[in-house]
C-alpha positions as CSV (number, residue, x, y, z in Angstrom):
1,X,155.2,88.6,186.7
2,X,157.2,90.7,184.6
3,X,160.9,89.8,184.6
4,X,163.8,92.1,183.4
5,X,165.0,91.6,179.9
6,X,168.5,90.9,178.9
7,X,170.5,94.0,178.0
8,X,171.4,94.7,174.4
9,X,175.1,94.2,175.5
10,X,174.3,90.8,176.8
11,X,172.5,89.8,173.6
12,X,175.4,91.0,171.6
13,X,177.8,88.9,173.6
14,X,175.7,85.9,173.3
15,X,175.3,86.3,169.7
16,X,179.1,86.8,169.2
17,X,179.7,83.6,171.2
18,X,177.2,81.7,169.2
19,X,178.8,82.6,165.9
20,X,182.2,81.8,167.0
21,X,181.3,78.5,168.6
22,X,179.2,77.3,165.9
23,X,182.0,78.3,163.2
24,X,184.4,76.2,165.5
25,X,182.1,73.1,165.7
26,X,181.3,73.6,169.4
27,X,177.5,73.8,169.1
28,X,176.5,72.7,172.7
29,X,174.8,74.8,175.3
30,X,173.8,73.7,178.7
31,X,171.1,75.1,181.3
32,X,170.2,74.2,184.8
33,X,166.5,73.9,185.1
34,X,164.8,75.1,188.3
35,X,165.3,78.7,188.9
36,X,167.3,79.0,185.7
37,X,164.7,78.4,182.9
38,X,161.5,78.8,185.0
39,X,160.5,80.5,188.3
40,X,159.6,77.4,190.1
41,X,161.1,73.9,191.0
42,X,159.3,71.3,188.7
43,X,161.0,68.4,190.8
44,X,159.3,69.5,194.1
45,X,156.2,70.5,192.2
46,X,155.9,66.9,191.0
47,X,156.5,65.6,194.5
48,X,153.8,67.6,195.9
49,X,151.5,66.5,193.1
50,X,152.1,62.8,194.0
51,X,151.5,63.7,197.5
52,X,148.2,65.5,197.0
53,X,146.9,62.8,194.7
54,X,148.2,59.9,196.8
55,X,149.9,58.2,193.9
56,X,152.7,56.4,195.5
57,X,153.6,55.1,198.9
58,X,155.1,57.6,201.2
59,X,156.3,58.2,204.8
60,X,153.7,59.9,207.0
61,X,155.3,63.3,206.6
62,X,156.9,63.1,203.2
63,X,158.4,66.5,203.1
64,X,160.0,66.2,206.5
65,X,161.5,62.8,205.4
66,X,162.8,64.5,202.2
67,X,164.5,67.3,204.0
68,X,166.1,65.0,206.6
69,X,167.4,63.0,203.7
70,X,169.1,66.2,202.2
71,X,170.8,66.8,205.5
72,X,172.4,63.4,205.9
73,X,176.1,63.6,205.7
74,X,175.6,67.1,204.4
75,X,175.0,65.4,200.9
76,X,171.6,65.7,199.4
77,X,172.3,63.1,196.6
78,X,170.4,60.3,198.2
79,X,167.3,62.6,198.8
80,X,167.3,63.6,195.0
81,X,167.4,59.9,194.0
82,X,164.7,59.0,196.5
83,X,162.3,61.4,194.6
84,X,162.7,59.1,191.7
85,X,162.7,55.9,193.6
86,X,159.2,56.5,195.2
87,X,157.9,55.6,191.8
88,X,159.0,52.1,192.1
89,X,156.6,49.6,190.4
90,X,154.8,52.2,188.3
91,X,154.7,52.2,184.5
92,X,157.1,54.7,183.2
93,X,154.3,55.8,180.8
94,X,152.0,56.5,183.9
95,X,154.9,58.4,185.7
96,X,155.5,60.6,182.6
97,X,151.7,61.3,182.4
98,X,151.8,62.3,186.1
99,X,154.7,64.7,185.4
100,X,152.7,66.2,182.4
101,X,149.7,66.9,184.6
102,X,151.7,68.3,187.4
103,X,153.4,70.7,184.9
104,X,149.9,71.7,183.8
105,X,148.9,72.8,187.3
106,X,151.5,75.7,186.8
107,X,149.7,77.4,184.1
108,X,150.5,80.0,183.0
109,X,153.9,78.4,182.9
110,X,156.4,80.6,184.9
111,X,159.1,80.3,182.1
112,X,161.6,83.0,181.8
113,X,160.7,84.5,178.5
114,X,164.3,85.6,177.8
115,X,165.5,82.2,178.3
116,X,162.9,80.8,175.7
117,X,164.1,83.6,173.4
118,X,167.7,82.5,174.0
119,X,167.0,78.8,173.4
120,X,165.0,79.7,170.2
121,X,168.0,81.5,169.1
122,X,170.4,78.5,169.8
123,X,168.2,76.1,168.1
124,X,167.8,78.4,165.0
125,X,171.7,78.3,164.9
126,X,171.7,74.4,165.0
127,X,173.1,74.4,168.7
128,X,172.4,71.2,170.8
129,X,170.8,72.4,173.8
130,X,170.7,70.4,177.0
131,X,168.9,70.8,180.3
132,X,171.1,69.4,183.2
133,X,169.1,69.2,186.5
134,X,169.3,67.8,189.9
135,X,165.6,67.3,189.8
136,X,164.0,63.9,188.6
137,X,164.3,63.9,184.8
138,X,160.7,62.9,184.3
139,X,159.6,66.0,186.2
140,X,161.5,68.3,184.0
141,X,160.7,66.9,180.6
142,X,157.3,68.7,180.2
143,X,159.2,71.9,180.9
144,X,161.7,71.1,178.1
145,X,159.0,70.4,175.7
146,X,157.3,73.7,176.5
147,X,160.6,75.2,175.4
148,X,160.8,73.4,172.1
149,X,163.1,70.8,173.3
150,X,162.6,67.0,173.5
151,X,162.9,64.5,176.4
152,X,166.2,63.5,175.1
153,X,167.6,67.0,175.8
154,X,167.1,66.5,179.6
155,X,169.9,65.0,181.8
156,X,168.6,64.5,185.3
157,X,168.0,62.1,188.3
158,X,166.4,58.8,187.3
159,X,166.2,55.1,188.1
160,X,166.5,52.2,185.8
161,X,163.3,50.8,183.9
162,X,162.6,47.2,183.7
163,X,159.9,45.6,181.9
164,X,158.4,49.0,181.6
165,X,158.4,49.6,185.3
166,X,160.3,52.1,187.4
167,X,162.9,50.5,189.8
168,X,164.9,51.9,192.8
169,X,168.2,51.2,191.0
170,X,170.2,54.3,190.2
171,X,170.7,55.0,186.4
172,X,173.7,57.1,185.4
173,X,175.3,59.9,187.4
174,X,173.6,61.8,190.1
175,X,173.4,65.3,188.4
176,X,174.4,67.4,191.4
177,X,177.4,69.8,191.5
178,X,180.4,68.0,189.7
179,X,177.9,65.4,188.6
180,X,176.0,67.9,186.4
181,X,179.3,68.3,184.3
182,X,180.2,64.8,184.3
183,X,176.9,63.6,183.0
184,X,176.7,66.2,180.3
185,X,180.1,65.2,179.1
186,X,179.1,61.6,179.1
187,X,176.2,62.5,177.0
188,X,178.2,64.7,174.5
189,X,181.2,62.2,174.3
190,X,183.4,64.7,176.0
191,X,182.5,67.8,174.1
192,X,182.1,70.7,176.3
193,X,179.5,73.3,176.0
194,X,180.3,76.8,174.9
195,X,177.7,78.4,177.0
196,X,176.1,77.4,180.4
197,X,173.6,79.0,182.6
198,X,172.6,78.3,186.1
199,X,171.1,80.1,189.2
200,X,172.5,78.4,192.5
201,X,175.9,77.6,193.9
202,X,175.3,74.1,192.8
203,X,175.7,75.1,189.3
204,X,179.1,76.5,189.5
205,X,180.8,73.4,188.1
206,X,178.4,73.5,185.3
207,X,179.2,77.2,184.6
208,X,183.0,76.5,184.9
209,X,182.7,73.9,182.5
210,X,181.6,76.1,179.6
211,X,184.3,77.4,177.2
212,X,183.2,80.7,176.1
213,X,180.5,82.2,178.3
214,X,178.8,81.4,181.7
215,X,175.6,83.2,182.7
216,X,174.3,83.1,186.4
217,X,170.6,84.2,186.8
218,X,168.6,85.0,189.8
219,X,164.8,85.5,190.7
220,X,164.5,84.6,194.3
221,X,163.3,87.2,196.6
222,X,165.4,88.1,199.9
223,X,163.1,86.0,202.0
224,X,163.4,82.8,199.9
225,X,165.8,80.3,201.2
226,X,167.3,80.0,197.6
227,X,168.4,83.6,197.8
228,X,171.5,82.8,199.7
229,X,172.6,80.2,197.2
230,X,171.8,82.5,194.3
231,X,173.9,85.4,195.9
232,X,176.9,83.1,196.4
233,X,177.0,82.2,192.9
234,X,176.6,85.8,191.9
235,X,179.7,86.6,194.0
236,X,181.7,83.8,192.4
237,X,180.8,84.8,188.8
238,X,181.3,88.4,189.5
239,X,184.7,87.8,191.0
240,X,185.7,85.9,187.9
241,X,184.3,88.6,185.7
242,X,186.5,91.1,187.5
243,X,189.5,88.9,187.1
244,X,192.0,89.6,184.2
245,X,193.2,86.1,183.9
246,X,190.3,84.2,182.3
247,X,189.5,83.5,178.7
248,X,185.8,83.6,178.7
249,X,182.8,85.8,179.6
250,X,181.2,85.7,183.0
251,X,177.9,87.4,183.4
252,X,174.9,87.7,185.9
253,X,171.4,88.7,185.4
254,X,168.7,89.4,188.1
255,X,165.2,88.7,186.8
256,X,163.5,90.9,189.3
257,X,163.2,94.6,188.6
258,X,165.0,96.9,190.9
């Protein structure tokens, strides 16, 4: 699919923010993963891969179980953690190999080329780039590598590894909503990103945490369940952009033509 390029004006604003922030010593940028860097959900794709290949023990109706977990107390965090916990007892090397094979099923990779171009520019200017995701970290690492980043650039849901094996013990902060910002700041020792990009309402805290520029993107079609959340984020960002009492740039970009 052909996605709409960033405008010349947006690129100019980005380049100006990069120079200003690098000169000031604030060389950190943060991106959500699914729907922001690529037009797919790597976490759910990995889940389906494990189902298809019968790699882990799962309930009779794994997707129904997952969706019900997401609805509990109107808080999906336990569901996101469960997607990592189902790998209990597996060697972490094996899980990472599964994740890479799951990613390979998506070829040609549905990466937004403008985001790849932006990350290349950031890296060229010695900006530290982080992907902060509510998906299982291991599922997103192959996508990061495809963008020229390393596994260490990914902050996501994971469980503790003991004796080389995956456990059910939560490791770190659950990277959902405010947790994305908290986990990022923990990783950077409190240094805020100058630039953040996300695609859903769950990314608003990550965007608010940027010091210079926040960019909301959207690729969901109107019949996609994600469209509502992306539209809400766009409304929030557009309202902030229209306000006069802010010190940073708020922008939106719709990947689809028309």
